[in-house]
MARMARRO-782798 format. One line per 3 residues: their letters; for each residue x, y, z of N, C-alpha, C. Coordinates in Angstrom, 2 decimals, padded with zeros to 5 digits. Layout:
N
A> X:Y:Z:X:Y:Z:X:Y:Z | ...
! end
This chain:
113
VVG> 030.51:-034.09:055.32:030.01:-034.61:054.06:031.12:-035.32:053.29 | 032.32:-034.74:053.28:033.43:-035.33:052.54:033.76:-036.71:053.11 | 033.88:-036.81:054.42:034.21:-038.08:055.05:033.16:-039.15:054.82
TTL> 031.90:-038.77:054.95:030.80:-039.72:054.74:030.77:-040.19:053.30 | 030.97:-039.28:052.36:030.99:-039.64:050.95:032.14:-040.59:050.65 | 033.33:-040.27:051.15:034.48:-041.16:050.93:034.23:-042.54:051.51
TSM> 033.73:-042.61:052.73:033.45:-043.90:053.36:032.46:-044.69:052.54 | 031.39:-044.06:052.10:030.38:-044.74:051.29:030.96:-045.24:049.98 | 031.77:-044.41:049.34:032.36:-044.82:048.06:033.27:-046.03:048.24
VEL> 034.09:-046.02:049.28:034.99:-047.14:049.53:034.20:-048.40:049.88 | 033.16:-048.26:050.68:032.32:-049.41:051.02:031.67:-050.02:049.79 | 031.44:-049.20:048.78:030.83:-049.68:047.53:031.88:-050.13:046.51
GAE> 033.15:-050.12:046.91:034.19:-050.67:046.04:035.14:-049.68:045.41 | 035.01:-048.42:045.70:035.92:-047.43:045.10:037.31:-047.57:045.73 | 038.32:-047.34:044.92:039.69:-047.31:045.41:040.09:-045.84:045.54
PSR> 040.45:-045.41:046.75:040.77:-043.99:046.96:041.80:-043.44:045.98 | 042.77:-044.24:045.58:043.80:-043.75:044.66:043.24:-043.46:043.28 | 042.03:-043.91:042.99:041.41:-043.65:041.69:040.34:-042.56:041.77
IRA> 040.16:-041.99:042.96:039.18:-040.92:043.14:039.80:-039.59:042.73 | 039.08:-038.85:041.91:039.49:-037.51:041.49:038.47:-036.54:042.07 | 038.94:-035.61:042.87:038.04:-034.65:043.52:038.40:-033.24:043.09
VVG> 037.38:-032.47:042.81:037.55:-031.05:042.50:036.87:-030.27:043.61 | 037.63:-029.44:044.29:037.08:-028.61:045.37:036.94:-027.20:044.82 | 035.73:-026.71:044.86:035.43:-025.41:044.27:035.55:-024.27:045.26
PAV> 035.04:-023.11:044.87:035.13:-021.91:045.70:034.45:-022.08:047.05 | 035.00:-021.40:048.03:034.42:-021.38:049.38:035.01:-020.18:050.12 | 034.38:-019.82:051.20:034.93:-018.73:052.02:036.25:-019.21:052.62
CGL> 037.26:-018.35:052.63:038.57:-018.74:053.17:038.63:-018.47:054.67 | 039.66:-018.99:055.30:039.84:-018.84:056.74:040.05:-017.41:057.19 | 040.58:-016.56:056.31:040.76:-015.15:056.66:039.42:-014.42:056.76
CYD> 038.42:-014.92:056.02:037.12:-014.26:055.96:036.04:-014.94:056.80 | 036.34:-016.12:057.33:035.32:-016.88:058.05:035.65:-016.93:059.54 | 035.32:-015.84:060.24:035.55:-015.82:061.68:034.38:-016.49:062.38
VPR> 034.70:-017.22:063.43:033.68:-017.98:064.16:033.92:-017.83:065.66 | 032.91:-018.13:066.47:033.10:-018.12:067.91:034.13:-019.20:068.31 | 034.85:-018.95:069.38:035.88:-019.88:069.86:035.33:-021.30:070.04
ERY> 034.11:-021.43:070.55:033.53:-022.76:070.79:033.39:-023.54:069.48 | 032.91:-022.88:068.42:032.75:-023.57:067.13:034.12:-023.92:066.56 | 035.06:-022.99:066.66:036.43:-023.24:066.20:036.98:-024.49:066.87
DEV> 036.87:-024.56:068.20:037.40:-025.70:068.94:036.75:-027.01:068.51 | 035.43:-026.99:068.32:034.71:-028.20:067.90:035.18:-028.68:066.53 | 035.30:-027.77:065.59:035.68:-028.15:064.24:037.14:-028.59:064.17
VAV> 038.02:-027.83:064.78:039.45:-028.15:064.73:039.76:-029.46:065.44 | 038.95:-029.84:066.42:039.15:-031.12:067.10:039.02:-032.30:066.14 | 038.15:-032.17:065.14:037.96:-033.26:064.18:038.60:-032.98:062.82
APA> 038.94:-031.73:062.56:039.54:-031.35:061.27:040.60:-030.28:061.51 | 041.79:-030.69:062.00:042.83:-029.71:062.34:043.24:-028.80:061.18 | 043.13:-029.28:059.95:043.52:-028.46:058.80:042.60:-027.26:058.61
AAS> 041.47:-027.24:059.27:040.54:-026.11:059.17:040.98:-024.91:060.00 | 041.95:-025.10:060.87:042.37:-024.02:061.78:042.91:-022.82:061.01 | 042.41:-021.66:061.35:042.83:-020.42:060.72:042.63:-019.27:061.70
VAR> 043.12:-018.11:061.30:042.88:-016.88:062.05:042.29:-015.89:061.07 | 041.16:-015.32:061.41:040.50:-014.34:060.54:041.27:-013.03:060.55 | 040.98:-012.21:059.57:041.65:-010.91:059.45:041.56:-010.06:060.70
DGA> 040.44:-010.18:061.40:040.27:-009.36:062.60:040.91:-009.99:063.84 | 041.62:-011.11:063.66:042.30:-011.78:064.76:041.45:-012.81:065.48 | 040.18:-012.91:065.11:039.29:-013.90:065.71:039.63:-015.29:065.19
PGL> 039.17:-016.33:065.87:039.37:-017.68:065.33:038.68:-017.78:063.97 | 039.32:-018.46:063.05:038.76:-018.61:061.72:038.75:-020.07:061.31 | 037.90:-020.40:060.35:037.85:-021.75:059.81:038.05:-021.73:058.31
DLR> 038.89:-022.60:057.83:039.10:-022.79:056.40:038.59:-024.19:056.06 | 037.30:-024.29:055.78:036.68:-025.59:055.53:037.15:-026.21:054.23 | 037.52:-025.38:053.29:038.06:-025.89:052.03:039.39:-026.60:052.28
AAA> 040.25:-026.02:053.10:041.53:-026.66:053.44:041.28:-027.99:054.16 | 040.27:-028.03:055.01:039.95:-029.27:055.72:039.47:-030.35:054.75 | 038.65:-029.96:053.78:038.16:-030.93:052.79:039.32:-031.48:051.96
VDR> 040.20:-030.60:051.51:041.36:-031.02:050.72:042.23:-031.96:051.54 | 042.48:-031.63:052.78:043.30:-032.46:053.65:042.68:-033.85:053.81 | 041.40:-033.90:054.07:040.71:-035.19:054.25:040.79:-036.04:052.98
LRK> 040.56:-035.43:051.84:040.62:-036.15:050.57:042.02:-036.67:050.28 | 043.01:-035.82:050.46:044.40:-036.22:050.18:044.86:-037.31:051.14 | 044.51:-037.22:052.40:044.90:-038.25:053.37:044.25:-039.59:053.03
AGA> 043.09:-039.56:052.40:042.42:-040.79:051.99:043.07:-041.38:050.74 | 043.90:-040.58:050.06:044.56:-041.06:048.86:043.96:-040.56:047.56 | 042.98:-039.67:047.66:042.35:-039.12:046.45:043.23:-038.06:045.81
HVS> 043.05:-037.88:044.52:043.73:-036.82:043.78:042.82:-035.59:043.82 | 043.35:-034.47:044.24:042.53:-033.28:044.47:043.03:-032.11:043.64 | 042.10:-031.41:043.03:042.44:-030.14:042.38:041.52:-029.06:042.93
LHG> 042.02:-027.84:042.95:041.28:-026.70:043.47:040.88:-025.78:042.32 | 039.66:-025.28:042.38:039.19:-024.32:041.38:038.43:-023.22:042.09 | 038.64:-022.00:041.64:037.96:-020.87:042.27:038.74:-020.38:043.47
GCT> 038.20:-019.40:044.12:038.88:-018.80:045.25:037.95:-018.59:046.40 | 038.14:-017.49:047.09:037.33:-017.16:048.26:036.03:-016.47:047.80 | 034.92:-017.04:048.22:033.62:-016.47:047.82:033.36:-015.12:048.46
QES> 033.97:-014.84:049.57:033.80:-013.54:050.23:034.58:-012.45:049.48 | 035.76:-012.79:049.01:036.65:-011.81:048.39:036.39:-011.59:046.90 | 035.89:-012.61:046.22:035.74:-012.54:044.76:034.31:-012.15:044.40
GWL> 034.15:-010.96:043.88:032.82:-010.46:043.53:032.11:-011.26:042.47 | 032.81:-012.04:041.68:032.18:-012.84:040.62:031.70:-014.19:041.14 | 031.96:-014.50:042.42:031.48:-015.74:043.02:030.29:-015.44:043.93
YSF> 029.34:-016.36:043.98:028.17:-016.21:044.85:028.59:-016.24:046.31 | 028.06:-015.32:047.11:028.30:-015.32:048.54:027.15:-014.65:049.27 | 026.36:-015.43:049.99:025.32:-014.85:050.82:025.96:-014.01:051.92
RRD> 027.05:-014.50:052.46:027.74:-013.81:053.55:028.11:-012.39:053.12 | 028.51:-012.21:051.87:028.93:-010.91:051.38:027.74:-010.07:050.89 | 026.83:-010.68:050.11:025.77:-009.92:049.42:024.40:-009.95:050.09
RVT> 024.20:-010.87:051.02:022.91:-011.03:051.68:021.77:-011.31:050.70 | 022.09:-012.02:049.63:021.11:-012.46:048.64:021.21:-013.98:048.57 | 020.07:-014.66:048.70:020.12:-016.12:048.68:020.38:-016.64:047.28
GRH> 020.86:-017.86:047.22:021.17:-018.51:045.96:021.36:-019.99:046.20 | 021.93:-020.66:045.25:022.12:-022.10:045.37:023.54:-022.48:044.98 | 024.02:-023.52:045.65:025.29:-024.15:045.30:024.96:-025.59:044.94
GGV> 025.86:-026.24:044.26:025.63:-027.63:043.93:026.90:-028.43:044.03 | 026.73:-029.71:044.13:027.85:-030.63:044.13:027.52:-031.81:043.24 | 028.54:-032.43:042.71:028.33:-033.54:041.79:029.28:-034.66:042.16
VAL> 028.76:-035.88:042.18:029.57:-037.07:042.29:029.25:-037.90:041.07 | 030.27:-038.29:040.32:030.03:-039.04:039.08:030.93:-040.26:039.03 | 030.43:-041.31:038.43:031.21:-042.52:038.21:031.55:-042.58:036.73
SPE> 032.83:-042.58:036.44:033.28:-042.66:035.05:033.59:-044.10:034.72 | 033.32:-044.51:033.49:033.65:-045.87:033.11:035.17:-046.10:033.16 | 035.54:-047.32:033.47:036.97:-047.64:033.52:037.59:-047.51:032.16
QQ> 038.77:-046.96:032.13:039.50:-046.88:030.87:040.31:-048.14:030.70 | 040.31:-048.68:029.52:041.03:-049.92:029.23:042.48:-049.65:028.94
! end
């Protein structure tokens, strides 16, 4: 999603150096263990996602991959929140087994003179 959004924005005239991205809470690589096959598939296209889970299994840090992709494109990135699995005040289906909703926002701000 990050790559497709960046590509679309640039095709429509955005300059990556003027993009400001805020990456919010997500499950961290220590808490997101995955099968080796999925790990290999993801890391092949997003090496920054490579992690090892607490139990020693392959892990994915998708937040790190998103930040890496944005920064390599030239965007300014800030991080907010932490691991949704570890922080009880953040929504996590993985932790609580209760469904909910997440959201994302893309906004165009007027140019400052």
